[in-house]
N, C-alpha and C positions, 0 to 999 in steps of 0.2 A: 575563419576560412569558410568559403561558401560551400553549400551542400545542395544536392539535387534529389528530387523525388524519383524513386525507381518506377518504371512503367509497369505497375502491377497487372494491368490488363493483358500483358504479354508474359507474365511470370506465374509460376505455380500451375495449378490445374484450373482452367477456365472453361466453363460449359457454355455452349451456344447452340440451342435447338437440338440437343441430344448428341452433339459432337464436342469432345473435350480436347482443348489444346494444352500442351505442356511446354513450359519454357523455363530454362534456368541458365544463369551464367556459371561457368566453371573455368575461370581464368587459368591459363597455362595447360588445360586439358584439351589437346587439339587432335583432330582426326589425322592431321599430317604426321603426328608422332605415333600413329597406329592405335589410338584409343577409339573405343566404340561405347556408346551409352544407350541403354535401353530403359524402358519403364515397364514394370510388372504390375498388372491390375487385376483385381478380383472383387466381385460383389461381396459386401460384408456378410451376407447370408451364407456364402459359400466358403468363407475363409478357413473354416475348421473341418471341411469335408475332405476325406482322403482321396476321393476320385475326381476332385475338381481343382486342378492346378491353376495358378494365375496365368493370365495371357500376357505375352511379352511383345512389345513393339519397339522398333529402333527409333532413335532420335537422330535428327540431322544436324550436322555441325555447320556453324557459320561464324563470321566475325561481326560483332556488333559493339559499337562504341557505347560507353567509354571503357568497358572492362575487358573487351576482347572475346574470348571463346564462349560461344553461346550454343546451346543445344535445345532443339525443339521438335515437336511432333504434333500431328493432329489425328485423333483417333475417333472414328464414328462408333457410337455405342448403342444409343437408343434404337430399339427395334432390330438390331443385328442378331443373327442366330448364335446361340451359345455353342462353344466347341464341345461341350459335354451335355447330352440330353438331361433335362431336369435342372440345369444350372439357372441361377437368377440373372445371369449375364443378359444385358439388353433391356432389363426392366428398370423402373425408377427405384431410387433408394441410394444408400451410401455405398461407395466403392472405396476400397483402400488400395494404396499403391506405394511403390518404392522404386528407386533407381538402382541400376547396376552400371559399373564401369569395367570394361574389358581392356586391360593394359598389357602390352606385349612383354613387359618385364616382371609384373607381379601377378598376372592372371586375372580372374574375374572377381571383382569386389561387389558383393551383394549387400543389401540392407542399408542403402544410403537414403536418408530421408530427404524430403524436399524442403530447402530453407525458406521457400516462399509459399508453402501450403497454408490454406486458410482453415482447414479442418484436419483432424488427426484421428487415427485409429489407436489400437492398443500398442503401447511401447513405441517402436521405431517405425510405425506405419503412418504415412500421410493419407489424407482422405479428400474426397469431394462427394457432393450429393447430386445425382442426376435428377433433374426436375426440381431443383432447389427453388423455393419461393422466398424472396426477400421479406424481411420483417417489416410490417407496417406500423410505424410509430403512432402513438395516440395523439389526438388533437392537442392535449395538454403539453406535449413535449415541446412544441414550438414556442410556448410561453415560459418555459423553464429558464431560470437564471441561477447561475452558480453563486452561492453565498460569498460575501466578502470574508477575508481571513479572520477579521476581528469577531465575526459571529460564529465561526465554526466550532463545533464540538464533535470530535471524531470518535469512532468506534472501530477498532481494528478486528478483522475477522480472517479466519482460515475456513474457506467454504467446506472443505472436507470434514472439519471438526465442528463447525457451527451446525450444519444440517446434513451435509453429504453432497448436495448438488444444488444447481440453480433453482430448480423447480420448488424444492422444499424450502429454500431460502426465501422465496416469495412469501411463504407463510409467516415469516418473521419480520417482514418490513413494517407492518402496522405496529407491532410490538416495539421496534426500535424507534419509530417516530414518537410513540407514546412515552417511551423512556425519556426522550428529550434530546437525542442526538440529531444532528443535521448533516453529518458527513460519515461515509463509510470508507475505511481504508482496507482494501482487499489484498491479502497476500498473493504472490504471483499466480496468474492464471495461465501463463504460457505452458506449452507442452513440455513434459519431462518424461524420462524413460521409465520411472518407477511408479507403481500404483499407490504407494504411501510415501509422500515426499512433500516438503514444504514448498517446493517450486523454485528454488534458487540455483538450479543447474539446468537452465532451459535448453531445449534442442529445437524448438519451434516457436516463432515469435508472432506470427500474423493471425493467430486464432486462440481459442480457449482449449484447454486440455480436455480430452474426451471424458475424463473421470467426472467432470462437473456438468456436462451437457454440451449442447451444440451452440453455435453462435446466435441463433434466434432466441434460444433460452436465456442467454446472457443479455441480449438486447432487451428482452421483455423484463428482465430483472432491473436493468438500469432504468427503463421507462417507469416501472413501478416505484423504484426508489425516488425518482424525480417527482412523481405524482404525490408522494408523501413528504416532499420538501427536503430530501436527503441527497446530497452530492455524492458522487462515486469517484474515488481516487484509487488507482491501481498501482500496485507495487511492481516495478519493472527492473530487470537485471540486465545491464548492458556492459558491465566491465569484465564479465567472464561468462562462459557457457558450460554446458555439460560436455563430456567427451564424445558424445554421439552427435553433436552438432556437426552438420556435414562439412563445413569449411575447416573443421579440425579433423574429423573422422576420415573423410575421403583422402585428404592430402597427406595425412599421416600414413594411411595404408598404401598410398601410392609411393611412399618413401621420398616425397619432395622435401627439400631442405627448408622450404618456407611455405607459408600459406598466404593467399591474397587477402586474408581477413584476420587471422589469428596471429598472436605473437606477443613478446614482451612490450609493455607500454609504460605503465606506472608501477603501482604496487601489485602484488600477486598473492592476495589473501586466500585464494581458493586453489592453490597449486596442487594440493593433495586430492582434490575432487574434480575440479574443472580446469578450464584453460582460459587464459586472458585474451581479450580482444585488442587488436592493434588499431587505435584511432589515427595513426599516421597513414593508414590505407584509406583511399577514397571510398572503396566499396563498403568498408566498415562504417564510415561516417554517414554515407548516403543510406545504408541499410537501416540504421537505428533512427535516423531522421524520418524515414519512410514508415517505420513501425509506429512512431509517435503520431504521425499524420493519420495512419490507418485506424488506430484506436480512437482518436478524437473524432474522425469522420464517420467511421462505421459503427462504433459502439457508443458514441455520445458520452464518453466518460468526461469527468470534470478536471482531471489532472493526473499527475504521476508522483509516486514516491520512488525516487531513484535509489536503488539499493547499492551499498558499498561503493560510494563515490570515489574513495581513494584508489580503487582499481583503474579508474580512467580519469584521474585528476592530474593534469599537467600545468596547473596554474590558471589564473583568471583570464589570461590571454591565449590559452592553449587551444589545441584542436580537439580535445576530449570533451569532458563534461561541460565546461563553460561554454564551448561553442554549440553543443547540442541544445542546451536550455536557451541560449540566445536565439538560435535559428527557429526553435519551436515557438518562442515568444513572437518573433517577427512573422512567422507563418500565421499564427492565431490573430495577430493584429491586422494583417492584410485581409484575412477571411472576414473579420468583423467589419472592416472598412468597406468591403465589397458587398456586404449584406447577404453573405452566403447563408442559406437556411440552416438553422440549428446552431451555427457557430455564434449566433447572437447571445447565447447563454453566457458568454464571457464579457459582454458589454455591460459595465456597471453604470454607464451613463454619466452625464455631468462632468466629464473630464476625469472621472475616477479611474484608478488603475485597472487593468484587465484582471478579471477574476480567475483566470487560468491558474490552477495550483501546480507549481513545480517545486517539489519538496525533496531536499537532499538528505540522504543519510551520510553526512560527513561528520562523523563523531570526533574526528581528530581536530577539526577547526570549524565548528558549527557557526559561530558568529562571523568568521572570516568568509565562509562561502556565501553568506547573506550579503555581506558588504561588497563583494567583488564580482558577483555573477548575477544573472537574471533569475536565479532562484528566488522565490518569495517566501519560502518556509524551510525549516530544517528540523530533523530529529536532533536531540541533544541528550546525553546521559547525565548531565550535571545535576539536574533536579533529582532524577532517579537515584543517583549515587548518594547525594546528601540525605535523602529520605531513608534510604536503606540503612545508612550508617546510624542515623538517629533511632530507627526501629530496632537496631541491634544493640542499643544501649549507649551510643556515643552522643550524649547530650551537647557536647561541644560543637557538633555539626549543625545545631539548630540555626545558628546565625547564617551559616552557608546556605541552609535550606531556605531561610527567609529571603536572602538575596536572589537565589535561583528562581524562586516562585515569581519574582518580579522581573526575570530575564535581564538582570543587571548587565550592561555592556552590549546588549543586542540592539541593532537598529530597528526603527519602526517604519521607515520609508527611505528609499534612496531614489535619486533621479539619475538615470544613466542614459546618455545620448538623447536627453530630452524626454525620456520615458519614465514617468513616476511609477514606482513599483513598491507596493506594500510589502512589509517584511515582518515575519513573526517566527516563533519556534514552537515546537510541539512539547507539551508537558505531559508526563506520564509517570505512574508508579509501576505499571506492568506493561509488557509487550511480549511478542512471540519469542524474543531472544532470552528471556529470563524466567526464573521460577516465579510463581505467584507471590505477591507481596506478603501474604499471610504466612508463608514459610519462614519469614524473618522472626516470627514470634514463637517458633517451635514446630517440629515435624514429628511424625510417627510413621511407622512402616507396617502395613497390614500383611505384607508378603511373608509367608513362613520361611522362605529362603533368604529373606532380607536383601533382595536385590535393590540397590540404592535407586534404581530408576522408578521404583514404585513408592518412594517416600511421598508424603502429602503434608501440607500445612495443617495445623491443628485448628479446625473450624470452631471448636469451642471457644477460641479466642477471637471470634469475629469482631467483637467490640473494639479491639485494638486497632482495627483498620480505620475507624471513624475519623479521628483527627486528620489523618493523612488525606482521606478522600475530601474532607471539607476544604483543606488547604489547596488541593489539586484543582477542584472545580470552581474555586474562587480566585485562582491565580491569574496572572497575566499570560497572554499567549493563547495557544490552541490546546485545550485539554483533550486528552485521549484516554479512552477506556479500552482495555483488551477484553475480548469476548468472554462473558461470564464473570467479569470482575464485579458486576453489579449485584451478583448473588453469591459472592465469596467463593468462587471456584478456587480450588486449592492444589492443583497439580504442582509437582516439583519438576524442575528441568535441570539436567546437568550442564555445566559450563562448556564441556567439550564432548566429542564423541558422536558416533552414529546414533546413539540413543536419543539425541535431540530431535533428529528429523525422521528416524526410522520407526517411531511409534506414533500411532494415532491416538490422540487424546480428546475424544469427543466430549462436548459439553454435557454436563450432568444437569439437565433442565429440571430434575426433581429438586435440586437445591433451591430453586426459586421459591418453593413452598415451605421449607423447613425453618427451624428456629434460628438458624444462623443466616440464612439467605434473606428472609423476609425483612428484618430490620435494615439490612444493608441496601436492599433495593428501594425501600421506602426513603432512606436518607438520600440516595443518589437522585431519585426522582425529584425530591424536594430541592436539592441543590441545583439541579438543572433548570427547574422552574425559576428559581431565584436568578440564575445567570441569564435566562431568556428574558425575564421581565425587567432587569436592571441594566440599562445601557452602560452606566458608569462602571459596573462590574466587568462587562465585556471589553469596554473601550477606554475606560478612564485611567487616571493616574494610579500607580501603585506606590505605596510607601510602607517600608518595613521599619518597625520600632525595635531597633537593635540595642537592647539594654540587658546585659547579662544578669546583673544583680536583681532587677525587677522581674524579668520575664524568663529568659532562657535557663537560668539557674534552677528555676522551679519546673522546667519542662514545658513552659508556655511559650508560644510563638504568636506575635500580634502583628497584623498588617492591615492597611486600609486601602480601599478602592474608592475614588471620589472624582467628581466632576461638578464644578460650580457649587451649588448648595446641596447636591446629593452626595451623601457620605455613608460608607459602609465600613464598619470595623469588624474584622475577622479575628477571632481568638481561638486557638486550639491548645489543648492540654494533652501532651504525649505521655504524661505520667499516670501513676496508679492512684493518686489522691487528688481530691478537689483542691483547687488553688484560688485564692483571692488576691487580686493584684490591683495596683493603682493605675488609673488612666485619666488623661486630660482631653476630653473631646474638644476639637477645635471649633465645632459648630454647635451652638445651642439648639434645642428643639426636642420634639417628641420622637424618641427612637422606638422602633418595634424590633422585637427579637424574631429573626426570620425562621428559625428552626422550630420553635415551639410556641410562637405567639408571645404574648406578654409585652409590656411596655417599659420604657425607661424614660420618665418624664424629666427632661432637662430644659424645658421651655423657659423656666424661671431661673435657671442656673447659668451664670455667665460662662462663656466659652473659656476653656483652659482652666477650669476649676477642678481640682482633684476629686474623683469619686472612686469607689471600690467596685470591682467587677469580679464575680465568681465564675470560674470556668470548670465544668465538671471533668472528672478524670476520664481519660481515653475518649474525649469528646471535644466539643467546642461550642461557641456561641457566635452569632452573626447579628449585629445591631445596625439598623439602617434608619437614617432620617432623610428628609427632603424628598420623600416618595411622592411622585406625581399621581 
């Protein structure tokens, strides 16, 4: 089903030479029914002063296609006299505003935010900046190209916990590039109502939450990431909103039976906290399509991680998720073909698939969403589940883990309507939704009241992480680290409850230097260098040696990555004793051990002749031949 871009030049708060125009669609809210809409505005410097109230201006009603009732106003601000002497009104800077609706049946409804705002104040306040100067992108930005899926190594972050804001995150960009990642997946940046929140109940979509900084600060961060060779993927939430989102909040308080935007559509996983969006509504479809365009155009991000796809999944031919990723792909394809500046970052050249990242969180059917939509990547919990069960003592799940590390059953490329689309899945041991992997090996609680929220994984057992990290970073697909995983961060996270999102868990950067963190970060740096330097590890064939008696029974997992004469054998030992196992290398040659050097001279030994390999406990070995 076709979608249209909303005319953002006429929506939200738009400044032109010191005059600000306001515009918003409020379908079914008509002046003919006795409604009146106003906007309340105050300079940010005045908002907490008791003698400086906001100034209020009426909006004019009109009918504007295709959604009907439209409210607008034009307010001169720059240089105008303040109503209260000493007020900052009329001067440059940020102003916060909100809408009110006066309805003859329910009275005056205050504190309605602007669904089209580009900036935000604290809580339910929208904002604009008088005298705003657009960000000037660096000269290098025009040359930036989004990496292909097969080369991506992701690092998931929560800005609030990583550093606190965009400006301080800039100080970590060089570190992340040095670590070896080339993609950042950022938890939602959209405006929310709480000051401590993961961001999955948005109330404003066209800008970044004021907790993190302003839009220029985020643009500067994206620019810096790109200069360091790191793509930026943003987590977006389209299947539900927070209860203060105006198309739910206003229409609920008006006591309307329906909303032109919200309502039951697919599943409703957030019914206790938020409200579902109805993609049967044209306004809803056009709104989120426009949000995608806005973030790609204004912020230069490299793609999206679509949260909770089941909430707007109505099948591969539906009007919800599948249609949104299709239309976003077609939009990007057209921009690239037209030579639009900066959109060329998605052009891989040579007839290769577009590099735009459209990543589904469709945990109920991850391989299905890849096969049937324009998504080119997906989260999947199958590898995570298998690894967690092995870590908790179920050696029988090693075979499952071996298959999952190779993304058994997942497509690598699909051609849809003549469009070749690369396909892959994200591989992880940790992410924001789960406790740290270290917690599987034992926890302790330093809280004297024994509040379970303050449990932590036992960092004295850091060495038990090693085989799982080796397997993860040598696996097929897109490996992902969760912030702090590289120095054995050990927070516990409950499976349910407000304690998941209502606590701030800032990274403990001092772990980087201690006896548990130093060996883990050294291992991860080494593994990511191997992955970067070995094309066949990133893109080659994966083969799992599924032999219970020889390998899994001993807690050992063996798999190979290879392409032509280049061959890498990965062996991990999840148990507590060293293991010596037989192996038959299919290619003769001089093998180097990638983790600690050393050689395995098989040049004079025929292929497929049995040799013995020793794999240290809670660790692994990586042997490679055919190195160019």
